[in-house]
N, CA, C and O atoms as a CHARMM CRD file, in Angstrom:
* protein
*
  344
    1    1 MET  N     47.47700  25.22700 -43.62400 PROA 1      0.00000
    2    1 MET  CA    46.59300  25.45500 -42.48900 PROA 1      0.00000
    3    1 MET  C     45.50100  26.41400 -42.93000 PROA 1      0.00000
    4    1 MET  O     45.75000  27.36900 -43.66500 PROA 1      0.00000
    5    2 ARG  N     44.30600  26.14800 -42.47600 PROA 2      0.00000
    6    2 ARG  CA    43.18900  27.05300 -42.69900 PROA 2      0.00000
    7    2 ARG  C     42.68800  27.54100 -41.34600 PROA 2      0.00000
    8    2 ARG  O     42.59200  26.78600 -40.37800 PROA 2      0.00000
    9    3 ILE  N     42.37300  28.83200 -41.31700 PROA 3      0.00000
   10    3 ILE  CA    41.79700  29.40000 -40.10600 PROA 3      0.00000
   11    3 ILE  C     40.55200  30.18700 -40.48100 PROA 3      0.00000
   12    3 ILE  O     40.42700  30.67100 -41.60500 PROA 3      0.00000
   13    4 THR  N     39.64400  30.30900 -39.54300 PROA 4      0.00000
   14    4 THR  CA    38.49100  31.18900 -39.66100 PROA 4      0.00000
   15    4 THR  C     38.63700  32.20000 -38.54500 PROA 4      0.00000
   16    4 THR  O     38.78700  31.83400 -37.37900 PROA 4      0.00000
   17    5 ILE  N     38.59200  33.50000 -38.90900 PROA 5      0.00000
   18    5 ILE  CA    38.79300  34.53900 -37.90100 PROA 5      0.00000
   19    5 ILE  C     37.63100  35.52200 -37.90800 PROA 5      0.00000
   20    5 ILE  O     36.92900  35.67800 -38.90700 PROA 5      0.00000
   21    6 GLU  N     37.44700  36.18600 -36.76100 PROA 6      0.00000
   22    6 GLU  CA    36.38200  37.16700 -36.57000 PROA 6      0.00000
   23    6 GLU  C     36.99100  38.43800 -35.97900 PROA 6      0.00000
   24    6 GLU  O     37.80800  38.38200 -35.06000 PROA 6      0.00000
   25    7 SER  N     36.58500  39.56500 -36.51600 PROA 7      0.00000
   26    7 SER  CA    37.11300  40.85300 -36.08300 PROA 7      0.00000
   27    7 SER  C     36.66300  41.20300 -34.67200 PROA 7      0.00000
   28    7 SER  O     35.53000  40.92100 -34.28200 PROA 7      0.00000
   29    8 THR  N     37.56700  41.82400 -33.90900 PROA 8      0.00000
   30    8 THR  CA    37.19100  42.38000 -32.60900 PROA 8      0.00000
   31    8 THR  C     37.25600  43.89900 -32.71100 PROA 8      0.00000
   32    8 THR  O     37.66600  44.44300 -33.73600 PROA 8      0.00000
   33    9 ASP  N     36.85400  44.56900 -31.65600 PROA 9      0.00000
   34    9 ASP  CA    36.85600  46.03300 -31.67600 PROA 9      0.00000
   35    9 ASP  C     38.14700  46.63600 -31.12700 PROA 9      0.00000
   36    9 ASP  O     38.23000  47.85200 -30.95400 PROA 9      0.00000
   37   10 GLN  N     39.15000  45.81200 -30.85100 PROA 10     0.00000
   38   10 GLN  CA    40.37500  46.33000 -30.24900 PROA 10     0.00000
   39   10 GLN  C     41.49000  46.47700 -31.27900 PROA 10     0.00000
   40   10 GLN  O     41.81200  45.54200 -32.01300 PROA 10     0.00000
   41   11 VAL  N     42.06900  47.67100 -31.31200 PROA 11     0.00000
   42   11 VAL  CA    43.21700  47.96600 -32.16600 PROA 11     0.00000
   43   11 VAL  C     44.40300  48.21600 -31.25200 PROA 11     0.00000
   44   11 VAL  O     44.30300  48.96300 -30.27900 PROA 11     0.00000
   45   12 ILE  N     45.52400  47.58700 -31.57100 PROA 12     0.00000
   46   12 ILE  CA    46.75300  47.78700 -30.80500 PROA 12     0.00000
   47   12 ILE  C     47.81700  48.34900 -31.73300 PROA 12     0.00000
   48   12 ILE  O     47.59800  48.44900 -32.94000 PROA 12     0.00000
   49   13 GLU  N     48.96500  48.71700 -31.17900 PROA 13     0.00000
   50   13 GLU  CA    50.08600  49.17500 -31.98800 PROA 13     0.00000
   51   13 GLU  C     51.20900  48.16400 -31.88800 PROA 13     0.00000
   52   13 GLU  O     51.62900  47.78900 -30.79300 PROA 13     0.00000
   53   14 LEU  N     51.69300  47.72300 -33.04700 PROA 14     0.00000
   54   14 LEU  CA    52.85300  46.83700 -33.09900 PROA 14     0.00000
   55   14 LEU  C     54.07900  47.71200 -33.30100 PROA 14     0.00000
   56   14 LEU  O     54.07900  48.60800 -34.14500 PROA 14     0.00000
   57   15 VAL  N     55.11700  47.45200 -32.52800 PROA 15     0.00000
   58   15 VAL  CA    56.33500  48.25900 -32.60400 PROA 15     0.00000
   59   15 VAL  C     57.52900  47.37700 -32.91700 PROA 15     0.00000
   60   15 VAL  O     57.49100  46.16900 -32.68500 PROA 15     0.00000
   61   16 THR  N     58.59200  47.97700 -33.44400 PROA 16     0.00000
   62   16 THR  CA    59.81300  47.22900 -33.70800 PROA 16     0.00000
   63   16 THR  C     60.49100  46.88800 -32.39600 PROA 16     0.00000
   64   16 THR  O     60.26300  47.55200 -31.38500 PROA 16     0.00000
   65   17 ASP  N     61.32600  45.85400 -32.40600 PROA 17     0.00000
   66   17 ASP  CA    61.96300  45.41800 -31.16000 PROA 17     0.00000
   67   17 ASP  C     62.90600  46.45900 -30.57900 PROA 17     0.00000
   68   17 ASP  O     63.11300  46.48800 -29.36600 PROA 17     0.00000
   69   18 ASN  N     63.48200  47.31300 -31.41800 PROA 18     0.00000
   70   18 ASN  CA    64.36500  48.34800 -30.87200 PROA 18     0.00000
   71   18 ASN  C     63.65400  49.69500 -30.74900 PROA 18     0.00000
   72   18 ASN  O     64.24600  50.67300 -30.29300 PROA 18     0.00000
   73   19 GLY  N     62.38600  49.74500 -31.15700 PROA 19     0.00000
   74   19 GLY  CA    61.58900  50.95000 -30.95600 PROA 19     0.00000
   75   19 GLY  C     61.91300  52.11700 -31.85700 PROA 19     0.00000
   76   19 GLY  O     61.39400  53.21200 -31.64100 PROA 19     0.00000
   77   20 ASP  N     62.76400  51.92400 -32.87700 PROA 20     0.00000
   78   20 ASP  CA    63.14900  53.07100 -33.70200 PROA 20     0.00000
   79   20 ASP  C     62.27300  53.24900 -34.93900 PROA 20     0.00000
   80   20 ASP  O     62.40400  54.25500 -35.63600 PROA 20     0.00000
   81   21 GLY  N     61.39000  52.30600 -35.22800 PROA 21     0.00000
   82   21 GLY  CA    60.50300  52.42700 -36.38500 PROA 21     0.00000
   83   21 GLY  C     59.13100  52.91800 -35.96800 PROA 21     0.00000
   84   21 GLY  O     58.82300  53.01300 -34.77900 PROA 21     0.00000
   85   22 PRO  N     58.31700  53.22600 -36.95400 PROA 22     0.00000
   86   22 PRO  CA    56.96900  53.68600 -36.63500 PROA 22     0.00000
   87   22 PRO  C     56.10100  52.53900 -36.10200 PROA 22     0.00000
   88   22 PRO  O     56.27500  51.38700 -36.49900 PROA 22     0.00000
   89   23 ALA  N     55.18600  52.85800 -35.22000 PROA 23     0.00000
   90   23 ALA  CA    54.23200  51.86700 -34.73000 PROA 23     0.00000
   91   23 ALA  C     53.20100  51.60800 -35.83000 PROA 23     0.00000
   92   23 ALA  O     52.82200  52.51800 -36.56900 PROA 23     0.00000
   93   24 VAL  N     52.75600  50.35800 -35.92700 PROA 24     0.00000
   94   24 VAL  CA    51.78400  49.96900 -36.94500 PROA 24     0.00000
   95   24 VAL  C     50.50000  49.55100 -36.24300 PROA 24     0.00000
   96   24 VAL  O     50.52300  48.63800 -35.41700 PROA 24     0.00000
   97   25 PRO  N     49.37200  50.20500 -36.55600 PROA 25     0.00000
   98   25 PRO  CA    48.11900  49.78200 -35.93500 PROA 25     0.00000
   99   25 PRO  C     47.68100  48.42500 -36.48200 PROA 25     0.00000
  100   25 PRO  O     47.81900  48.15100 -37.67400 PROA 25     0.00000
  101   26 ALA  N     47.15300  47.58400 -35.60200 PROA 26     0.00000
  102   26 ALA  CA    46.67100  46.26400 -36.00200 PROA 26     0.00000
  103   26 ALA  C     45.42600  45.93100 -35.19700 PROA 26     0.00000
  104   26 ALA  O     45.39000  46.12800 -33.98300 PROA 26     0.00000
  105   27 ARG  N     44.41500  45.43200 -35.87200 PROA 27     0.00000
  106   27 ARG  CA    43.19500  45.00900 -35.18200 PROA 27     0.00000
  107   27 ARG  C     43.36800  43.56100 -34.73900 PROA 27     0.00000
  108   27 ARG  O     43.91900  42.74000 -35.47200 PROA 27     0.00000
  109   28 ILE  N     42.89000  43.25500 -33.52900 PROA 28     0.00000
  110   28 ILE  CA    42.91500  41.88000 -33.03300 PROA 28     0.00000
  111   28 ILE  C     41.74400  41.12500 -33.65200 PROA 28     0.00000
  112   28 ILE  O     40.59900  41.56800 -33.57100 PROA 28     0.00000
  113   29 TRP  N     42.03800  39.98700 -34.26900 PROA 29     0.00000
  114   29 TRP  CA    41.03000  39.07300 -34.79900 PROA 29     0.00000
  115   29 TRP  C     41.20800  37.75500 -34.05600 PROA 29     0.00000
  116   29 TRP  O     42.33400  37.35800 -33.76000 PROA 29     0.00000
  117   30 GLU  N     40.10900  37.07900 -33.75500 PROA 30     0.00000
  118   30 GLU  CA    40.15300  35.78900 -33.07200 PROA 30     0.00000
  119   30 GLU  C     39.47700  34.73300 -33.93400 PROA 30     0.00000
  120   30 GLU  O     38.57700  35.03400 -34.71800 PROA 30     0.00000
  121   31 GLY  N     39.92300  33.50100 -33.77700 PROA 31     0.00000
  122   31 GLY  CA    39.28900  32.43000 -34.52700 PROA 31     0.00000
  123   31 GLY  C     39.83500  31.08200 -34.13300 PROA 31     0.00000
  124   31 GLY  O     40.28900  30.87700 -33.00700 PROA 31     0.00000
  125   32 LYS  N     39.78200  30.15200 -35.09600 PROA 32     0.00000
  126   32 LYS  CA    40.29000  28.81300 -34.83600 PROA 32     0.00000
  127   32 LYS  C     40.69800  28.14400 -36.13200 PROA 32     0.00000
  128   32 LYS  O     40.28000  28.53500 -37.22200 PROA 32     0.00000
  129   33 THR  N     41.52600  27.12400 -35.98200 PROA 33     0.00000
  130   33 THR  CA    41.94100  26.32800 -37.12700 PROA 33     0.00000
  131   33 THR  C     40.82500  25.35600 -37.48900 PROA 33     0.00000
  132   33 THR  O     39.83900  25.23000 -36.76300 PROA 33     0.00000
  133   34 GLU  N     40.99000  24.67500 -38.61100 PROA 34     0.00000
  134   34 GLU  CA    40.00000  23.67700 -39.01800 PROA 34     0.00000
  135   34 GLU  C     39.80000  22.61100 -37.95200 PROA 34     0.00000
  136   34 GLU  O     38.70600  22.06600 -37.80900 PROA 34     0.00000
  137   35 SER  N     40.86000  22.31400 -37.20000 PROA 35     0.00000
  138   35 SER  CA    40.74800  21.28000 -36.16500 PROA 35     0.00000
  139   35 SER  C     40.28400  21.83800 -34.82200 PROA 35     0.00000
  140   35 SER  O     40.18600  21.09400 -33.84600 PROA 35     0.00000
  141   36 GLY  N     39.99400  23.14900 -34.76100 PROA 36     0.00000
  142   36 GLY  CA    39.42400  23.73500 -33.55100 PROA 36     0.00000
  143   36 GLY  C     40.39800  24.37800 -32.59100 PROA 36     0.00000
  144   36 GLY  O     40.00300  24.75300 -31.48700 PROA 36     0.00000
  145   37 ILE  N     41.66900  24.52200 -32.97200 PROA 37     0.00000
  146   37 ILE  CA    42.65700  25.17600 -32.10400 PROA 37     0.00000
  147   37 ILE  C     42.42900  26.68600 -32.13900 PROA 37     0.00000
  148   37 ILE  O     42.44800  27.27700 -33.21800 PROA 37     0.00000
  149   38 PRO  N     42.21400  27.32700 -30.98200 PROA 38     0.00000
  150   38 PRO  CA    41.99400  28.78200 -30.95800 PROA 38     0.00000
  151   38 PRO  C     43.24400  29.53800 -31.40800 PROA 38     0.00000
  152   38 PRO  O     44.36600  29.15300 -31.07800 PROA 38     0.00000
  153   39 VAL  N     43.03700  30.62600 -32.17000 PROA 39     0.00000
  154   39 VAL  CA    44.14000  31.46000 -32.63600 PROA 39     0.00000
  155   39 VAL  C     43.79100  32.92900 -32.45400 PROA 39     0.00000
  156   39 VAL  O     42.62000  33.30100 -32.37500 PROA 39     0.00000
  157   40 VAL  N     44.82600  33.75600 -32.38800 PROA 40     0.00000
  158   40 VAL  CA    44.69100  35.20600 -32.35600 PROA 40     0.00000
  159   40 VAL  C     45.54700  35.74700 -33.49100 PROA 40     0.00000
  160   40 VAL  O     46.68400  35.31200 -33.67400 PROA 40     0.00000
  161   41 CYS  N     45.01100  36.69300 -34.25300 PROA 41     0.00000
  162   41 CYS  CA    45.74600  37.30700 -35.36300 PROA 41     0.00000
  163   41 CYS  C     45.76300  38.81600 -35.17500 PROA 41     0.00000
  164   41 CYS  O     44.83600  39.39400 -34.60800 PROA 41     0.00000
  165   42 PHE  N     46.81800  39.43900 -35.65400 PROA 42     0.00000
  166   42 PHE  CA    46.92600  40.88800 -35.63700 PROA 42     0.00000
  167   42 PHE  C     46.93100  41.34400 -37.08500 PROA 42     0.00000
  168   42 PHE  O     47.93500  41.18800 -37.78100 PROA 42     0.00000
  169   43 VAL  N     45.82400  41.90600 -37.54600 PROA 43     0.00000
  170   43 VAL  CA    45.64600  42.25100 -38.94900 PROA 43     0.00000
  171   43 VAL  C     45.89600  43.74100 -39.14300 PROA 43     0.00000
  172   43 VAL  O     45.25100  44.58400 -38.52000 PROA 43     0.00000
  173   44 THR  N     46.85400  44.04600 -40.02500 PROA 44     0.00000
  174   44 THR  CA    47.18400  45.44400 -40.28900 PROA 44     0.00000
  175   44 THR  C     46.53100  45.96300 -41.56500 PROA 44     0.00000
  176   44 THR  O     46.32300  47.16900 -41.70000 PROA 44     0.00000
  177   45 ARG  N     46.20600  45.07900 -42.49700 PROA 45     0.00000
  178   45 ARG  CA    45.55900  45.47200 -43.74600 PROA 45     0.00000
  179   45 ARG  C     44.64800  44.34100 -44.20500 PROA 45     0.00000
  180   45 ARG  O     44.95600  43.16700 -43.99500 PROA 45     0.00000
  181   46 ILE  N     43.53400  44.68900 -44.82700 PROA 46     0.00000
  182   46 ILE  CA    42.64300  43.70100 -45.40900 PROA 46     0.00000
  183   46 ILE  C     41.88300  44.36600 -46.54900 PROA 46     0.00000
  184   46 ILE  O     41.45000  45.51200 -46.43000 PROA 46     0.00000
  185   47 ALA  N     41.72600  43.64400 -47.65200 PROA 47     0.00000
  186   47 ALA  CA    41.01400  44.17700 -48.81500 PROA 47     0.00000
  187   47 ALA  C     40.44900  43.01600 -49.61900 PROA 47     0.00000
  188   47 ALA  O     41.01600  41.92400 -49.61800 PROA 47     0.00000
  189   48 PRO  N     39.33800  43.24600 -50.30400 PROA 48     0.00000
  190   48 PRO  CA    38.79700  42.19300 -51.16800 PROA 48     0.00000
  191   48 PRO  C     39.68300  42.02800 -52.40300 PROA 48     0.00000
  192   48 PRO  O     40.23500  43.00400 -52.90900 PROA 48     0.00000
  193   49 VAL  N     39.81400  40.81300 -52.87600 PROA 49     0.00000
  194   49 VAL  CA    40.60600  40.54200 -54.07400 PROA 49     0.00000
  195   49 VAL  C     39.62900  40.37100 -55.23400 PROA 49     0.00000
  196   49 VAL  O     39.10200  39.28400 -55.47100 PROA 49     0.00000
  197   50 VAL  N     39.40500  41.46400 -55.94300 PROA 50     0.00000
  198   50 VAL  CA    38.48600  41.48700 -57.07700 PROA 50     0.00000
  199   50 VAL  C     39.06500  42.38200 -58.15100 PROA 50     0.00000
  200   50 VAL  O     40.10000  43.02100 -57.96300 PROA 50     0.00000
  201   51 GLU  N     38.37700  42.41800 -59.28300 PROA 51     0.00000
  202   51 GLU  CA    38.87100  43.23400 -60.39000 PROA 51     0.00000
  203   51 GLU  C     38.90200  44.71400 -60.01000 PROA 51     0.00000
  204   51 GLU  O     38.21700  45.15900 -59.09000 PROA 51     0.00000
  205   52 GLU  N     39.71200  45.44900 -60.74300 PROA 52     0.00000
  206   52 GLU  CA    39.80200  46.89300 -60.52700 PROA 52     0.00000
  207   52 GLU  C     38.97700  47.59800 -61.58300 PROA 52     0.00000
  208   52 GLU  O     39.06700  47.19600 -62.74200 PROA 52     0.00000
  209   53 PRO  N     38.21300  48.57300 -61.29900 PROA 53     0.00000
  210   53 PRO  CA    37.89400  49.04500 -59.95600 PROA 53     0.00000
  211   53 PRO  C     36.93000  48.08100 -59.26400 PROA 53     0.00000
  212   53 PRO  O     36.19700  47.33400 -59.91300 PROA 53     0.00000
  213   54 VAL  N     36.95200  48.11800 -57.94900 PROA 54     0.00000
  214   54 VAL  CA    36.07700  47.25100 -57.16400 PROA 54     0.00000
  215   54 VAL  C     34.62900  47.68000 -57.41000 PROA 54     0.00000
  216   54 VAL  O     34.29600  48.85400 -57.24900 PROA 54     0.00000
  217   55 PRO  N     33.76300  46.73000 -57.80100 PROA 55     0.00000
  218   55 PRO  CA    32.34800  47.09200 -57.99400 PROA 55     0.00000
  219   55 PRO  C     31.73900  47.65400 -56.71100 PROA 55     0.00000
  220   55 PRO  O     32.05500  47.19400 -55.61400 PROA 55     0.00000
  221   56 ASP  N     30.87600  48.63700 -56.85100 PROA 56     0.00000
  222   56 ASP  CA    30.27400  49.30600 -55.69100 PROA 56     0.00000
  223   56 ASP  C     29.59500  48.32600 -54.74600 PROA 56     0.00000
  224   56 ASP  O     29.72300  48.44900 -53.52800 PROA 56     0.00000
  225   57 ALA  N     28.87200  47.35200 -55.29500 PROA 57     0.00000
  226   57 ALA  CA    28.15200  46.39700 -54.44400 PROA 57     0.00000
  227   57 ALA  C     29.12400  45.62700 -53.55800 PROA 57     0.00000
  228   57 ALA  O     28.85100  45.42100 -52.37500 PROA 57     0.00000
  229   58 ILE  N     30.24400  45.20500 -54.11100 PROA 58     0.00000
  230   58 ILE  CA    31.24200  44.45900 -53.32400 PROA 58     0.00000
  231   58 ILE  C     31.90400  45.38200 -52.31700 PROA 58     0.00000
  232   58 ILE  O     32.07000  45.00600 -51.15600 PROA 58     0.00000
  233   59 ALA  N     32.28500  46.57300 -52.73200 PROA 59     0.00000
  234   59 ALA  CA    32.93300  47.52900 -51.82300 PROA 59     0.00000
  235   59 ALA  C     32.01900  47.87000 -50.65800 PROA 59     0.00000
  236   59 ALA  O     32.47200  47.93200 -49.51500 PROA 59     0.00000
  237   60 ASN  N     30.73500  48.09100 -50.93400 PROA 60     0.00000
  238   60 ASN  CA    29.78800  48.43900 -49.87100 PROA 60     0.00000
  239   60 ASN  C     29.56200  47.27900 -48.91800 PROA 60     0.00000
  240   60 ASN  O     29.53300  47.47000 -47.70200 PROA 60     0.00000
  241   61 GLU  N     29.40000  46.07300 -49.46100 PROA 61     0.00000
  242   61 GLU  CA    29.19700  44.89500 -48.60300 PROA 61     0.00000
  243   61 GLU  C     30.42500  44.63900 -47.74100 PROA 61     0.00000
  244   61 GLU  O     30.29600  44.32700 -46.55800 PROA 61     0.00000
  245   62 PHE  N     31.61500  44.76900 -48.32300 PROA 62     0.00000
  246   62 PHE  CA    32.86600  44.54500 -47.58800 PROA 62     0.00000
  247   62 PHE  C     33.01100  45.57800 -46.47100 PROA 62     0.00000
  248   62 PHE  O     33.35000  45.22800 -45.34100 PROA 62     0.00000
  249   63 ALA  N     32.75700  46.84000 -46.78200 PROA 63     0.00000
  250   63 ALA  CA    32.87400  47.90600 -45.78000 PROA 63     0.00000
  251   63 ALA  C     31.88300  47.68500 -44.63900 PROA 63     0.00000
  252   63 ALA  O     32.22300  47.88800 -43.47300 PROA 63     0.00000
  253   64 ALA  N     30.66700  47.27400 -44.96700 PROA 64     0.00000
  254   64 ALA  CA    29.66100  47.01700 -43.92800 PROA 64     0.00000
  255   64 ALA  C     30.08000  45.84000 -43.05800 PROA 64     0.00000
  256   64 ALA  O     29.91500  45.88300 -41.83900 PROA 64     0.00000
  257   65 SER  N     30.61300  44.80100 -43.66100 PROA 65     0.00000
  258   65 SER  CA    31.04800  43.62500 -42.89800 PROA 65     0.00000
  259   65 SER  C     32.17800  43.96400 -41.94200 PROA 65     0.00000
  260   65 SER  O     32.25700  43.40400 -40.84800 PROA 65     0.00000
  261   66 LEU  N     33.05400  44.87700 -42.34500 PROA 66     0.00000
  262   66 LEU  CA    34.16700  45.27200 -41.47500 PROA 66     0.00000
  263   66 LEU  C     33.69300  46.00100 -40.22200 PROA 66     0.00000
  264   66 LEU  O     34.42800  46.07100 -39.23700 PROA 66     0.00000
  265   67 GLN  N     32.48500  46.54000 -40.24500 PROA 67     0.00000
  266   67 GLN  CA    31.95000  47.24200 -39.08000 PROA 67     0.00000
  267   67 GLN  C     31.44500  46.28400 -38.00100 PROA 67     0.00000
  268   67 GLN  O     31.19800  46.69700 -36.86800 PROA 67     0.00000
  269   68 GLU  N     31.29100  44.99800 -38.35300 PROA 68     0.00000
  270   68 GLU  CA    30.82300  44.00500 -37.39100 PROA 68     0.00000
  271   68 GLU  C     31.99800  43.59700 -36.50400 PROA 68     0.00000
  272   68 GLU  O     32.90200  42.88900 -36.94700 PROA 68     0.00000
  273   69 GLN  N     31.97800  44.04500 -35.26200 PROA 69     0.00000
  274   69 GLN  CA    33.07300  43.79500 -34.33700 PROA 69     0.00000
  275   69 GLN  C     32.52300  43.45200 -32.97000 PROA 69     0.00000
  276   69 GLN  O     31.38700  43.78800 -32.63700 PROA 69     0.00000
  277   70 ARG  N     33.35100  42.77100 -32.17900 PROA 70     0.00000
  278   70 ARG  CA    32.99900  42.45000 -30.80200 PROA 70     0.00000
  279   70 ARG  C     34.25700  42.62300 -29.96800 PROA 70     0.00000
  280   70 ARG  O     35.35700  42.65200 -30.52000 PROA 70     0.00000
  281   71 PRO  N     34.12400  42.73900 -28.65600 PROA 71     0.00000
  282   71 PRO  CA    35.31700  42.84400 -27.81400 PROA 71     0.00000
  283   71 PRO  C     36.11400  41.53600 -27.86500 PROA 71     0.00000
  284   71 PRO  O     35.52300  40.46300 -27.99500 PROA 71     0.00000
  285   72 PRO  N     37.44800  41.61000 -27.76400 PROA 72     0.00000
  286   72 PRO  CA    38.23000  40.38000 -27.69800 PROA 72     0.00000
  287   72 PRO  C     37.96300  39.64200 -26.39000 PROA 72     0.00000
  288   72 PRO  O     37.61600  40.25700 -25.38100 PROA 72     0.00000
  289   73 THR  N     38.12500  38.33900 -26.41300 PROA 73     0.00000
  290   73 THR  CA    37.94200  37.54800 -25.20300 PROA 73     0.00000
  291   73 THR  C     39.10800  37.78700 -24.25300 PROA 73     0.00000
  292   73 THR  O     40.18400  38.18800 -24.69500 PROA 73     0.00000
  293   74 PRO  N     38.91900  37.55100 -22.96600 PROA 74     0.00000
  294   74 PRO  CA    40.03200  37.67500 -22.02100 PROA 74     0.00000
  295   74 PRO  C     41.21000  36.77500 -22.40900 PROA 74     0.00000
  296   74 PRO  O     42.36700  37.15300 -22.22700 PROA 74     0.00000
  297   75 ALA  N     40.91600  35.59700 -22.93800 PROA 75     0.00000
  298   75 ALA  CA    41.99600  34.69000 -23.34400 PROA 75     0.00000
  299   75 ALA  C     42.84700  35.30600 -24.44800 PROA 75     0.00000
  300   75 ALA  O     44.06900  35.16500 -24.43400 PROA 75     0.00000
  301   76 ALA  N     42.22300  35.98300 -25.39500 PROA 76     0.00000
  302   76 ALA  CA    42.97300  36.61500 -26.48300 PROA 76     0.00000
  303   76 ALA  C     43.85200  37.73800 -25.95400 PROA 76     0.00000
  304   76 ALA  O     44.95100  37.96000 -26.46300 PROA 76     0.00000
  305   77 ARG  N     43.38700  38.43300 -24.95600 PROA 77     0.00000
  306   77 ARG  CA    44.18900  39.51900 -24.37400 PROA 77     0.00000
  307   77 ARG  C     45.41700  38.98100 -23.64300 PROA 77     0.00000
  308   77 ARG  O     46.42500  39.67800 -23.53000 PROA 77     0.00000
  309   78 ARG  N     45.33800  37.74800 -23.14700 PROA 78     0.00000
  310   78 ARG  CA    46.46100  37.16600 -22.40700 PROA 78     0.00000
  311   78 ARG  C     47.47900  36.47400 -23.30000 PROA 78     0.00000
  312   78 ARG  O     48.61400  36.24800 -22.87900 PROA 78     0.00000
  313   79 VAL  N     47.09200  36.13100 -24.53100 PROA 79     0.00000
  314   79 VAL  CA    47.97000  35.34700 -25.39200 PROA 79     0.00000
  315   79 VAL  C     49.29400  36.05600 -25.64100 PROA 79     0.00000
  316   79 VAL  O     50.35800  35.44100 -25.56800 PROA 79     0.00000
  317   80 PHE  N     49.22700  37.34300 -25.93500 PROA 80     0.00000
  318   80 PHE  CA    50.42300  38.11700 -26.23800 PROA 80     0.00000
  319   80 PHE  C     50.42700  39.37800 -25.39300 PROA 80     0.00000
  320   80 PHE  O     49.37300  39.90100 -25.03000 PROA 80     0.00000
  321   81 ASP  N     51.61300  39.85600 -25.08700 PROA 81     0.00000
  322   81 ASP  CA    51.73800  41.17200 -24.47700 PROA 81     0.00000
  323   81 ASP  C     51.20400  42.16300 -25.51100 PROA 81     0.00000
  324   81 ASP  O     51.66400  42.15000 -26.65300 PROA 81     0.00000
  325   82 LEU  N     50.26000  43.01000 -25.15400 PROA 82     0.00000
  326   82 LEU  CA    49.66500  43.91100 -26.12900 PROA 82     0.00000
  327   82 LEU  C     50.60200  45.02800 -26.57300 PROA 82     0.00000
  328   82 LEU  O     50.18100  45.93800 -27.28700 PROA 82     0.00000
  329   83 ARG  N     51.85000  44.97300 -26.16400 PROA 83     0.00000
  330   83 ARG  CA    52.87000  45.86400 -26.72600 PROA 83     0.00000
  331   83 ARG  C     53.68000  45.05900 -27.71900 PROA 83     0.00000
  332   83 ARG  O     54.91000  45.09900 -27.70700 PROA 83     0.00000
  333   84 MET  N     52.97600  44.31300 -28.59500 PROA 84     0.00000
  334   84 MET  CA    53.60400  43.36700 -29.52200 PROA 84     0.00000
  335   84 MET  C     54.80800  43.98800 -30.22200 PROA 84     0.00000
  336   84 MET  O     54.82900  45.17800 -30.53600 PROA 84     0.00000
  337   85 VAL  N     55.77900  43.16400 -30.44800 PROA 85     0.00000
  338   85 VAL  CA    57.01500  43.58500 -31.10600 PROA 85     0.00000
  339   85 VAL  C     57.07700  42.97000 -32.49600 PROA 85     0.00000
  340   85 VAL  O     56.81800  41.77900 -32.66600 PROA 85     0.00000
  341   86 LEU  N     57.41700  43.77700 -33.48300 PROA 86     0.00000
  342   86 LEU  CA    57.60600  43.26900 -34.86200 PROA 86     0.00000
  343   86 LEU  C     59.00800  42.74100 -35.02000 PROA 86     0.00000
  344   86 LEU  O     59.37300  42.27000 -36.09800 PROA 86     0.00000
């Protein structure tokens, strides 16, 4: 499956089902599959996959792109209880 996702400005906390572990911050990303099915993703980490050390031009472009955010749609907010359980 292939998806295309876009960052939103909302960060939530994912918690374990019994609540005894640490909460993990996750940004809500929205998008769709190749066939157009809407999806919601909870992204906890993201990084470019390039040689080490990351060239400055790539690091700067990646960091700038991560700043492009929009509010999540109402539909994305309804998909899951925002007290998501890991």
